[in-house]
LUMKOL-735906 format. One record per residue: chain; residue number from 1; residue in three letters; x, y, z of N, C-alpha, C in turn. Coordinates in nm, 3 decimals, always signed. Last residue first. Layout:
BEGIN
   mol   seq   type       n_x       n_y       n_z      ca_x      ca_y      ca_z       c_x       c_y       c_z
     A   NUM    ALA         X         Y         Z         X         Y         Z         X         Y         Z
...
END
This chain:
BEGIN
   mol   seq   type       n_x       n_y       n_z      ca_x      ca_y      ca_z       c_x       c_y       c_z
     A   217    ARG    -5.942   -11.829    +6.322    -5.988   -11.800    +6.453    -6.090   -11.840    +6.507
     A   216    LEU    -5.881   -11.981    +6.095    -5.800   -11.847    +6.110    -5.847   -11.798    +6.271
     A   215    LYS    -5.809   -12.311    +5.968    -5.875   -12.227    +6.059    -5.808   -12.084    +6.108
     A   214    ARG    -5.784   -12.401    +5.630    -5.703   -12.363    +5.749    -5.794   -12.278    +5.837
     A   213    ALA    -5.906   -12.676    +5.451    -5.935   -12.549    +5.496    -5.844   -12.524    +5.623
     A   212    ILE    -6.026   -12.856    +5.179    -5.907   -12.834    +5.281    -5.925   -12.704    +5.333
     A   211    ILE    -6.274   -13.051    +5.031    -6.223   -12.926    +5.122    -6.098   -12.944    +5.193
     A   210    ASN    -6.539   -13.096    +4.790    -6.393   -13.129    +4.846    -6.327   -13.010    +4.904
     A   209    PHE    -6.854   -13.137    +4.750    -6.765   -13.005    +4.788    -6.641   -13.086    +4.852
     A   208    THR    -7.056   -13.278    +4.500    -6.983   -13.306    +4.606    -6.872   -13.176    +4.659
     A   207    HIS    -7.284   -13.463    +4.357    -7.269   -13.316    +4.383    -7.188   -13.288    +4.516
     A   206    TRP    -7.387   -13.716    +4.134    -7.301   -13.669    +4.252    -7.287   -13.517    +4.260
     A   205    HIS    -7.626   -13.929    +4.048    -7.573   -13.807    +4.027    -7.504   -13.750    +4.159
     A   204    LYS    -7.606   -14.277    +3.974    -7.619   -14.179    +4.062    -7.549   -14.024    +4.022
     A   203    ASP    -7.681   -14.625    +3.924    -7.641   -14.508    +3.868    -7.665   -14.395    +3.964
     A   202    GLN    -7.513   -14.867    +4.093    -7.633   -14.802    +4.066    -7.612   -14.671    +4.021
     A   201    GLY    -7.276   -15.022    +4.129    -7.313   -15.007    +4.001    -7.451   -14.950    +3.985
     A   200    LEU    -7.164   -15.036    +4.389    -7.257   -15.155    +4.326    -7.305   -15.148    +4.218
     A   199    ALA    -7.035   -14.792    +4.391    -6.962   -14.915    +4.378    -7.024   -15.044    +4.355
     A   198    THR    -7.244   -14.595    +4.134    -7.188   -14.625    +4.270    -7.092   -14.760    +4.253
     A   197    PRO    -7.155   -14.418    +3.838    -7.224   -14.549    +3.949    -7.164   -14.560    +4.075
     A   196    LYS    -7.204   -14.096    +3.792    -7.107   -14.221    +3.808    -7.183   -14.311    +3.873
     A   195    ASP    -7.206   -13.746    +3.699    -7.271   -13.881    +3.674    -7.200   -13.986    +3.677
     A   194    GLU    -7.121   -13.470    +3.878    -7.101   -13.555    +3.773    -7.184   -13.678    +3.788
     A   193    GLU    -6.979   -13.209    +4.005    -7.103   -13.240    +3.972    -7.075   -13.328    +3.871
     A   192    VAL    -6.776   -13.048    +4.266    -6.795   -13.139    +4.176    -6.941   -13.195    +4.134
     A   191    GLU    -6.581   -12.775    +4.395    -6.728   -12.848    +4.392    -6.727   -12.906    +4.235
     A   190    ASP    -6.326   -12.737    +4.615    -6.365   -12.808    +4.470    -6.489   -12.850    +4.468
     A   189    PHE    -6.099   -12.566    +4.764    -6.239   -12.576    +4.771    -6.294   -12.612    +4.613
     A   188    VAL    -5.779   -12.579    +4.940    -5.882   -12.662    +4.848    -6.027   -12.646    +4.873
     A   187    THR    -5.781   -12.366    +5.118    -5.667   -12.396    +5.021    -5.696   -12.502    +4.900
     A   186    PHE    -5.954   -12.113    +5.272    -5.963   -12.256    +5.188    -5.812   -12.256    +5.121
     A   185    GLU    -5.957   -12.028    +5.603    -5.908   -11.982    +5.479    -5.886   -12.116    +5.376
     A   184    PHE    -6.227   -11.961    +5.830    -6.147   -12.040    +5.761    -6.080   -12.005    +5.642
     A   183    ASP    -6.471   -11.855    +5.915    -6.353   -11.821    +5.999    -6.241   -11.928    +5.938
     A   182    SER    -6.645   -11.975    +5.744    -6.649   -11.837    +5.727    -6.514   -11.801    +5.802
     A   181    PHE    -6.750   -12.222    +5.675    -6.627   -12.217    +5.701    -6.592   -12.051    +5.704
     A   180    LEU    -7.029   -12.167    +5.638    -6.994   -12.273    +5.757    -6.838   -12.240    +5.810
     A   179    ALA    -7.027   -12.029    +5.447    -7.069   -11.958    +5.558    -7.028   -12.030    +5.676
     A   178    LEU    -6.967   -12.185    +5.253    -6.878   -12.084    +5.272    -6.922   -12.013    +5.377
     A   177    VAL    -7.182   -12.376    +5.242    -7.053   -12.418    +5.283    -6.954   -12.317    +5.321
     A   176    ASP    -7.387   -12.195    +5.144    -7.391   -12.271    +5.299    -7.248   -12.314    +5.354
     A   175    ASP    -7.325   -12.139    +4.894    -7.317   -12.044    +5.003    -7.324   -12.089    +5.144
     A   174    LYS    -7.358   -12.414    +4.786    -7.229   -12.356    +4.789    -7.214   -12.235    +4.903
     A   173    THR    -7.577   -12.588    +4.984    -7.545   -12.487    +4.897    -7.391   -12.445    +4.896
     A   172    HIS    -7.594   -12.924    +5.104    -7.570   -12.781    +5.115    -7.539   -12.704    +4.984
     A   171    PHE    -7.724   -13.182    +5.315    -7.700   -13.115    +5.192    -7.702   -12.989    +5.188
     A   170    ASN    -7.741   -13.478    +5.509    -7.757   -13.333    +5.494    -7.683   -13.302    +5.343
     A   169    LYS    -8.009   -13.732    +5.523    -7.876   -13.694    +5.519    -7.862   -13.541    +5.508
     A   168    GLN    -8.278   -13.844    +5.526    -8.188   -13.813    +5.655    -8.029   -13.824    +5.648
     A   167    ALA    -8.438   -13.873    +5.325    -8.300   -13.909    +5.312    -8.226   -13.911    +5.439
     A   166    GLY    -8.700   -13.775    +5.313    -8.709   -13.877    +5.381    -8.536   -13.949    +5.404
     A   165    PRO    -8.664   -13.685    +4.965    -8.753   -13.690    +5.097    -8.727   -13.799    +5.168
     A   164    VAL    -8.320   -13.660    +4.834    -8.471   -13.697    +4.829    -8.536   -13.671    +4.962
     A   163    ASN    -8.035   -13.648    +4.764    -8.107   -13.544    +4.825    -8.255   -13.558    +4.779
     A   162    TRP    -7.888   -13.842    +4.616    -7.950   -13.886    +4.730    -8.025   -13.775    +4.798
     A   161    GLY    -7.773   -13.692    +4.404    -7.868   -13.783    +4.391    -7.943   -13.842    +4.501
     A   160    ASP    -7.724   -13.336    +4.461    -7.688   -13.478    +4.505    -7.819   -13.568    +4.457
     A   159    HIS    -7.762   -13.090    +4.487    -7.803   -13.130    +4.372    -7.777   -13.276    +4.375
     A   158    VAL    -7.678   -12.986    +4.728    -7.816   -12.981    +4.712    -7.847   -13.086    +4.603
     A   157    GLY    -7.359   -13.157    +4.812    -7.455   -13.046    +4.733    -7.597   -13.081    +4.744
     A   156    SER    -7.203   -13.280    +5.101    -7.268   -13.320    +4.976    -7.353   -13.194    +4.939
     A   155    LEU    -6.849   -13.231    +5.193    -7.002   -13.210    +5.205    -7.071   -13.243    +5.083
     A   154    GLN    -6.554   -13.396    +5.304    -6.655   -13.366    +5.186    -6.762   -13.335    +5.244
     A   153    GLY    -6.234   -13.249    +5.432    -6.321   -13.376    +5.415    -6.411   -13.340    +5.310
     A   152    THR    -6.013   -13.122    +5.658    -6.041   -13.174    +5.533    -6.136   -13.274    +5.531
     A   151    PHE    -5.877   -12.839    +5.870    -5.985   -12.944    +5.844    -5.998   -13.001    +5.673
     A   150    ILE    -5.602   -12.773    +6.052    -5.653   -12.799    +5.938    -5.771   -12.889    +5.937
     A   149    GLY    -5.520   -12.463    +6.276    -5.562   -12.604    +6.244    -5.613   -12.630    +6.111
     A   148    GLU    -5.511   -12.192    +6.327    -5.413   -12.255    +6.208    -5.420   -12.406    +6.196
     A   147    ASN    -5.641   -12.283    +6.629    -5.619   -12.192    +6.549    -5.499   -12.225    +6.462
     A   146    ARG    -5.764   -12.632    +6.646    -5.706   -12.534    +6.698    -5.656   -12.412    +6.593
     A   145    LEU    -6.095   -12.756    +6.662    -5.959   -12.738    +6.571    -5.905   -12.621    +6.643
     A   144    ALA    -6.335   -12.748    +6.789    -6.220   -12.852    +6.842    -6.104   -12.821    +6.779
     A   143    THR    -6.497   -12.592    +6.611    -6.436   -12.538    +6.757    -6.329   -12.636    +6.817
     A   142    LEU    -6.573   -12.790    +6.451    -6.469   -12.702    +6.375    -6.436   -12.602    +6.520
     A   141    LEU    -6.731   -12.953    +6.617    -6.607   -13.012    +6.523    -6.530   -12.898    +6.502
     A   140    ARG    -6.957   -12.784    +6.671    -6.859   -12.850    +6.798    -6.713   -12.895    +6.725
     A   139    PRO    -7.064   -12.732    +6.441    -6.997   -12.643    +6.524    -6.907   -12.692    +6.641
     A   138    MET    -7.138   -12.993    +6.365    -7.041   -12.932    +6.289    -6.975   -12.815    +6.368
     A   137    PHE    -7.363   -13.097    +6.547    -7.216   -13.171    +6.569    -7.117   -13.070    +6.490
     A   136    SER    -7.602   -12.991    +6.496    -7.529   -12.987    +6.624    -7.397   -13.013    +6.645
     A   135    ALA    -7.614   -13.018    +6.226    -7.645   -12.883    +6.277    -7.575   -12.886    +6.423
     A   134    PHE    -7.599   -13.297    +6.185    -7.500   -13.212    +6.126    -7.500   -13.084    +6.207
     A   133    GLU    -7.854   -13.376    +6.338    -7.705   -13.425    +6.400    -7.606   -13.329    +6.331
     A   132    GLU    -8.029   -13.259    +6.126    -8.024   -13.238    +6.284    -7.882   -13.274    +6.353
     A   131    PRO    -7.982   -13.392    +5.885    -7.951   -13.250    +5.899    -7.954   -13.195    +6.054
     A   130    SER    -7.771   -13.693    +5.983    -7.909   -13.630    +5.944    -7.887   -13.477    +5.971
     A   129    LEU    -7.441   -13.792    +5.828    -7.550   -13.724    +5.931    -7.679   -13.670    +5.912
     A   128    PHE    -7.320   -13.843    +5.602    -7.416   -13.923    +5.637    -7.493   -13.909    +5.774
     A   127    PRO    -7.147   -13.627    +5.511    -7.278   -13.636    +5.437    -7.379   -13.720    +5.535
     A   126    LEU    -6.927   -13.716    +5.702    -7.011   -13.595    +5.737    -7.131   -13.620    +5.672
     A   125    SER    -6.765   -13.899    +5.527    -6.850   -13.946    +5.655    -6.952   -13.828    +5.700
     A   124    TYR    -6.576   -13.851    +5.340    -6.703   -13.902    +5.313    -6.769   -13.953    +5.430
     A   123    GLN    -6.345   -13.808    +5.586    -6.335   -13.848    +5.418    -6.477   -13.908    +5.402
     A   122    ALA    -6.241   -13.597    +5.777    -6.363   -13.652    +5.778    -6.397   -13.692    +5.616
     A   121    THR    -5.979   -13.487    +5.977    -6.009   -13.546    +5.837    -6.129   -13.604    +5.873
     A   120    VAL    -5.816   -13.205    +6.139    -5.949   -13.315    +6.137    -5.984   -13.375    +5.997
     A   119    LEU    -5.534   -13.130    +6.332    -5.591   -13.185    +6.185    -5.723   -13.262    +6.207
     A   118    ASP    -5.507   -13.026    +6.568    -5.426   -12.977    +6.460    -5.484   -13.024    +6.347
     A   117    PHE    -5.734   -13.010    +6.826    -5.652   -13.091    +6.703    -5.606   -12.989    +6.596
     A   116    SER    -5.841   -12.863    +7.019    -5.786   -12.964    +7.083    -5.680   -13.035    +6.957
     A   115    GLN    -6.051   -12.627    +7.073    -5.860   -12.613    +7.045    -5.789   -12.727    +7.080
     A   114    ALA    -6.227   -12.791    +7.315    -6.218   -12.654    +7.207    -6.054   -12.639    +7.215
     A   113    PRO    -6.323   -13.151    +7.300    -6.267   -13.017    +7.376    -6.224   -12.893    +7.276
     A   112    LEU    -6.537   -13.339    +7.238    -6.435   -13.260    +7.151    -6.393   -13.129    +7.213
     A   111    ASP    -6.619   -13.664    +7.284    -6.580   -13.552    +7.346    -6.482   -13.453    +7.259
     A   110    ILE    -6.848   -13.819    +7.051    -6.717   -13.810    +7.116    -6.707   -13.684    +7.177
     A   109    GLU    -7.093   -13.867    +6.923    -7.094   -13.891    +7.070    -6.962   -13.851    +7.134
     A   108    THR    -7.047   -13.849    +6.650    -7.134   -13.747    +6.704    -7.143   -13.750    +6.874
     A   107    PHE    -6.961   -14.093    +6.579    -6.858   -13.985    +6.617    -6.916   -13.869    +6.674
     A   106    ASN    -7.031   -14.378    +6.741    -7.081   -14.268    +6.637    -7.014   -14.148    +6.701
     A   105    ARG    -6.761   -14.603    +6.785    -6.906   -14.550    +6.827    -6.936   -14.429    +6.723
     A   104    ASN    -6.483   -14.689    +6.904    -6.594   -14.785    +6.812    -6.727   -14.724    +6.863
     A   103    GLN    -6.192   -14.523    +6.887    -6.313   -14.516    +6.949    -6.422   -14.577    +6.853
     A   102    PHE    -5.846   -14.555    +6.947    -5.964   -14.587    +6.835    -6.069   -14.590    +6.946
     A   101    THR    -5.533   -14.391    +6.943    -5.649   -14.434    +7.010    -5.757   -14.463    +6.931
     A   100    PHE    -5.197   -14.390    +6.915    -5.314   -14.403    +6.878    -5.400   -14.468    +6.962
     A    99    ARG    -4.922   -14.375    +7.042    -4.977   -14.252    +7.000    -5.133   -14.282    +6.962
     A    98    GLU    -4.854   -14.633    +7.070    -4.910   -14.573    +7.185    -4.965   -14.442    +7.157
     A    97    ASP    -4.946   -14.884    +6.838    -4.878   -14.765    +6.858    -4.942   -14.677    +6.964
     A    96    ILE    -5.040   -15.114    +6.636    -4.990   -15.093    +6.781    -4.899   -14.990    +6.797
     A    95    ILE    -5.336   -15.183    +6.460    -5.232   -15.063    +6.483    -5.185   -15.092    +6.641
     A    94    ALA    -5.515   -15.396    +6.483    -5.386   -15.409    +6.412    -5.278   -15.324    +6.433
     A    93    ALA    -5.729   -15.267    +6.574    -5.654   -15.362    +6.660    -5.518   -15.400    +6.597
     A    92    ALA    -5.841   -15.146    +6.359    -5.794   -15.062    +6.465    -5.713   -15.162    +6.548
     A    91    TYR    -5.939   -15.368    +6.211    -5.837   -15.319    +6.155    -5.772   -15.205    +6.253
     A    90    GLY    -6.150   -15.421    +6.388    -6.046   -15.515    +6.362    -5.919   -15.460    +6.285
     A    89    ALA    -6.304   -15.185    +6.391    -6.241   -15.231    +6.524    -6.120   -15.326    +6.490
     A    88    ALA    -6.450   -15.202    +6.153    -6.333   -15.110    +6.163    -6.254   -15.125    +6.283
     A    87    ALA    -6.653   -15.383    +6.193    -6.534   -15.399    +6.116    -6.418   -15.331    +6.120
     A    86    ALA    -6.831   -15.227    +6.325    -6.760   -15.320    +6.395    -6.648   -15.376    +6.330
     A    85    ASP    -6.852   -14.875    +6.290    -6.878   -15.005    +6.240    -6.782   -15.114    +6.298
     A    84    LEU    -6.814   -14.623    +6.372    -6.914   -14.696    +6.454    -6.905   -14.863    +6.403
     A    83    ASP    -6.479   -14.482    +6.437    -6.588   -14.527    +6.341    -6.689   -14.627    +6.412
     A    82    VAL    -6.216   -14.264    +6.474    -6.343   -14.289    +6.532    -6.430   -14.368    +6.420
     A    81    ALA    -5.889   -14.201    +6.616    -5.980   -14.274    +6.502    -6.120   -14.320    +6.565
     A    80    LEU    -5.658   -13.985    +6.693    -5.776   -14.044    +6.764    -5.857   -14.106    +6.634
     A    79    VAL    -5.325   -13.944    +6.734    -5.409   -13.983    +6.643    -5.511   -14.050    +6.718
     A    78    ALA    -5.031   -13.759    +6.836    -5.155   -13.867    +6.888    -5.239   -13.834    +6.771
     A    77    GLU    -4.805   -13.656    +6.687    -4.795   -13.704    +6.837    -4.911   -13.790    +6.881
     A    76    PHE    -4.754   -13.739    +6.361    -4.837   -13.671    +6.462    -4.812   -13.728    +6.590
     A    75    GLY    -4.603   -13.848    +6.152    -4.521   -13.787    +6.267    -4.640   -13.701    +6.361
     A    74    SER    -4.694   -14.031    +5.937    -4.654   -13.864    +5.907    -4.577   -13.787    +6.024
     A    73    ASP    -4.785   -14.236    +6.047    -4.649   -14.245    +5.990    -4.600   -14.093    +5.932
     A    72    LEU    -5.028   -14.137    +6.141    -4.912   -14.188    +6.231    -4.782   -14.178    +6.180
     A    71    LEU    -5.141   -14.085    +5.902    -5.110   -13.964    +5.997    -5.013   -14.030    +6.092
     A    70    TYR    -5.153   -14.336    +5.794    -5.090   -14.225    +5.721    -5.042   -14.129    +5.806
     A    69    GLN    -5.347   -14.469    +5.973    -5.171   -14.495    +5.966    -5.097   -14.425    +5.904
     A    68    THR    -5.562   -14.329    +5.892    -5.493   -14.327    +5.989    -5.361   -14.356    +6.028
     A    67    ASP    -5.606   -14.412    +5.610    -5.537   -14.282    +5.650    -5.484   -14.268    +5.789
     A    66    VAL    -5.660   -14.665    +5.689    -5.534   -14.645    +5.595    -5.490   -14.501    +5.625
     A    65    MET    -5.870   -14.789    +5.844    -5.748   -14.716    +5.931    -5.641   -14.684    +5.817
     A    64    ALA    -6.098   -14.867    +5.737    -5.964   -14.952    +5.728    -5.869   -14.914    +5.784
     A    63    GLY    -6.280   -14.626    +5.901    -6.292   -14.765    +5.832    -6.167   -14.845    +5.844
     A    62    ALA    -6.314   -14.363    +6.038    -6.172   -14.418    +5.977    -6.166   -14.535    +5.900
     A    61    GLY    -6.466   -14.151    +6.100    -6.496   -14.260    +5.987    -6.398   -14.319    +5.930
     A    60    LEU    -6.242   -13.910    +6.147    -6.372   -13.953    +6.166    -6.422   -14.050    +6.029
     A    59    ASP    -5.957   -13.870    +6.304    -5.989   -13.933    +6.168    -6.134   -13.979    +6.195
     A    58    LEU    -5.771   -13.616    +6.422    -5.882   -13.684    +6.471    -5.914   -13.732    +6.299
     A    57    ALA    -5.451   -13.521    +6.586    -5.514   -13.550    +6.465    -5.630   -13.625    +6.493
     A    56    GLN    -5.224   -13.321    +6.754    -5.309   -13.430    +6.764    -5.397   -13.392    +6.626
     A    55    GLY    -4.932   -13.218    +6.612    -4.992   -13.239    +6.744    -5.073   -13.378    +6.735
     A    54    LYS    -4.784   -13.091    +6.407    -4.827   -13.217    +6.389    -4.846   -13.278    +6.533
     A    53    GLU    -4.811   -12.776    +6.279    -4.757   -12.843    +6.398    -4.836   -12.981    +6.395
     A    52    ALA    -4.933   -12.723    +6.039    -4.799   -12.640    +6.080    -4.742   -12.703    +6.199
     A    51    VAL    -5.022   -12.869    +5.753    -5.031   -12.881    +5.879    -4.896   -12.812    +5.948
     A    50    GLU    -5.017   -12.934    +5.482    -5.055   -12.794    +5.515    -5.029   -12.780    +5.686
     A    49    ARG    -4.960   -13.203    +5.456    -4.861   -13.125    +5.380    -4.904   -12.953    +5.440
     A    48    VAL    -5.214   -13.304    +5.511    -5.104   -13.328    +5.593    -5.006   -13.228    +5.567
     A    47    ALA    -5.365   -13.255    +5.276    -5.383   -13.169    +5.420    -5.279   -13.200    +5.492
     A    46    SER    -5.258   -13.444    +5.076    -5.252   -13.284    +5.076    -5.258   -13.222    +5.207
     A    45    ALA    -5.359   -13.672    +5.225    -5.200   -13.634    +5.200    -5.163   -13.488    +5.175
     A    44    VAL    -5.624   -13.618    +5.176    -5.552   -13.650    +5.320    -5.405   -13.603    +5.327
     A    43    LEU    -5.637   -13.632    +4.925    -5.693   -13.508    +4.977    -5.641   -13.507    +5.128
     A    42    GLU    -5.573   -13.890    +4.844    -5.478   -13.790    +4.823    -5.517   -13.650    +4.886
     A    41    ARG    -5.571   -14.143    +5.081    -5.652   -14.079    +5.005    -5.574   -13.927    +4.962
     A    40    PRO    -5.336   -14.411    +5.113    -5.419   -14.294    +5.165    -5.461   -14.208    +5.069
     A    39    PRO    -5.362   -14.684    +4.892    -5.298   -14.596    +4.949    -5.375   -14.491    +5.017
     A    38    ARG    -5.509   -15.006    +4.945    -5.506   -14.914    +4.879    -5.439   -14.819    +4.958
     A    37    GLU    -5.596   -15.214    +5.098    -5.478   -15.253    +5.015    -5.455   -15.142    +4.959
     A    36    SER    -5.827   -15.171    +5.249    -5.712   -15.169    +5.318    -5.577   -15.182    +5.237
     A    35    ARG    -6.029   -15.172    +5.053    -5.972   -15.038    +5.087    -5.826   -15.049    +5.178
     A    34    LYS    -6.085   -15.429    +5.049    -6.026   -15.374    +4.948    -5.965   -15.254    +4.971
     A    33    ALA    -6.190   -15.451    +5.328    -6.100   -15.552    +5.312    -6.041   -15.480    +5.177
     A    32    LEU    -6.396   -15.265    +5.304    -6.284   -15.248    +5.407    -6.154   -15.323    +5.342
     A    31    TYR    -6.572   -15.394    +5.114    -6.522   -15.285    +5.094    -6.387   -15.249    +5.186
     A    30    LYS    -6.664   -15.604    +5.303    -6.590   -15.658    +5.162    -6.507   -15.523    +5.116
     A    29    GLU    -6.802   -15.483    +5.488    -6.679   -15.565    +5.517    -6.576   -15.570    +5.395
     A    28    TRP    -6.996   -15.377    +5.329    -6.900   -15.281    +5.409    -6.789   -15.362    +5.422
     A    27    SER    -7.138   -15.613    +5.234    -7.079   -15.528    +5.122    -6.968   -15.420    +5.195
     A    26    ILE    -7.257   -15.811    +5.358    -7.154   -15.774    +5.411    -7.055   -15.681    +5.299
     A    25    MET    -7.623   -15.832    +5.479    -7.522   -15.843    +5.351    -7.380   -15.764    +5.406
     A    24    SER    -7.832   -15.827    +5.620    -7.732   -15.906    +5.666    -7.599   -15.915    +5.562
     A    23    HIS    -7.953   -15.508    +5.644    -7.963   -15.620    +5.724    -7.822   -15.713    +5.728
     A    22    HIS    -7.909   -15.353    +5.302    -7.989   -15.374    +5.439    -7.994   -15.504    +5.488
     A    21    TYR    -7.606   -15.333    +5.135    -7.742   -15.381    +5.168    -7.779   -15.397    +5.310
     A    20    CYS    -7.445   -15.030    +5.096    -7.450   -15.168    +5.130    -7.582   -15.222    +5.123
     A    19    LEU    -7.234   -14.843    +4.842    -7.360   -14.872    +4.915    -7.361   -15.003    +4.985
     A    18    LEU    -6.966   -14.608    +4.865    -7.004   -14.742    +4.872    -7.139   -14.739    +4.940
     A    17    PRO    -6.850   -14.332    +4.692    -6.928   -14.388    +4.816    -6.983   -14.518    +4.789
     A    16    ILE    -6.594   -14.305    +4.485    -6.730   -14.317    +4.486    -6.787   -14.388    +4.621
     A    15    GLU    -6.316   -14.266    +4.377    -6.398   -14.185    +4.487    -6.536   -14.196    +4.473
     A    14    SER    -6.168   -14.380    +4.185    -6.296   -14.348    +4.154    -6.379   -14.246    +4.250
     A    13    THR    -5.936   -14.512    +4.325    -5.934   -14.378    +4.272    -6.064   -14.317    +4.219
     A    12    GLY    -6.155   -14.666    +4.579    -6.038   -14.645    +4.527    -6.034   -14.512    +4.454
     A    11    ASP    -6.435   -14.559    +4.687    -6.397   -14.666    +4.595    -6.263   -14.649    +4.508
     A    10    MET    -6.501   -14.470    +5.013    -6.447   -14.444    +4.878    -6.399   -14.572    +4.813
     A     9    ALA    -6.786   -14.400    +5.245    -6.644   -14.477    +5.197    -6.611   -14.438    +5.063
     A     8    ALA    -7.025   -14.399    +5.464    -6.916   -14.300    +5.414    -6.799   -14.396    +5.343
     A     7    ARG    -7.275   -14.650    +5.446    -7.166   -14.583    +5.497    -7.086   -14.504    +5.425
     A     6    CYS    -7.547   -14.685    +5.276    -7.519   -14.722    +5.411    -7.405   -14.653    +5.482
     A     5    PRO    -7.820   -14.640    +5.081    -7.708   -14.599    +5.115    -7.663   -14.614    +5.269
     A     4    ILE    -7.972   -14.956    +5.010    -7.989   -14.836    +5.052    -7.847   -14.794    +5.078
     A     3    GLU    -8.156   -15.183    +4.819    -8.027   -15.116    +4.863    -8.050   -15.006    +4.901
     A     2    THR    -8.358   -15.467    +4.944    -8.342   -15.319    +4.901    -8.218   -15.270    +4.918
     A     1    MET    -8.391   -15.760    +4.793    -8.348   -15.703    +4.910    -8.314   -15.544    +4.864
END
């Protein structure tokens, strides 16, 4: 059976995106079960400390809802979590909190009113959009942040091992990323290139931009 990149996820402290098998394999469900037992991601925790007002937060590609629950525990007035995967819905159902909303859909389809969110977190989810989806979605997403709001997430660099013809993912140069966030001030801008295996043991070269950025205007 062919192994293909499937969903954005992290493998605990190694921060390695998961692969899943095409069709019937349940690697994603197994990953979520493992992820549900782990703490919130450090980048999210750091981003929360940067937030001036804890109004609304948005978690894109929320998975096992660990980061989502952390946002609620951190005192946000409202948290919207979005994930297309059916397994994520089970974790969302376990959160009983009137401040919490879950949408089980592709996050490119959600409504994003301008100046709505104080925090947007997209942990290893944005790279899995096609170039066309990313070009359409990202301006809407950044517009949905309030002034002084915080974005945190990752983008993949052009040297990433998944940057091959037909990949249907988006990849960026450093200049691309800086231009995209021209109306922001970075508090974390960490470009990493390294060779590490995937969570399923496949060798891969990673080129990643880790970002925390405050919207200035």
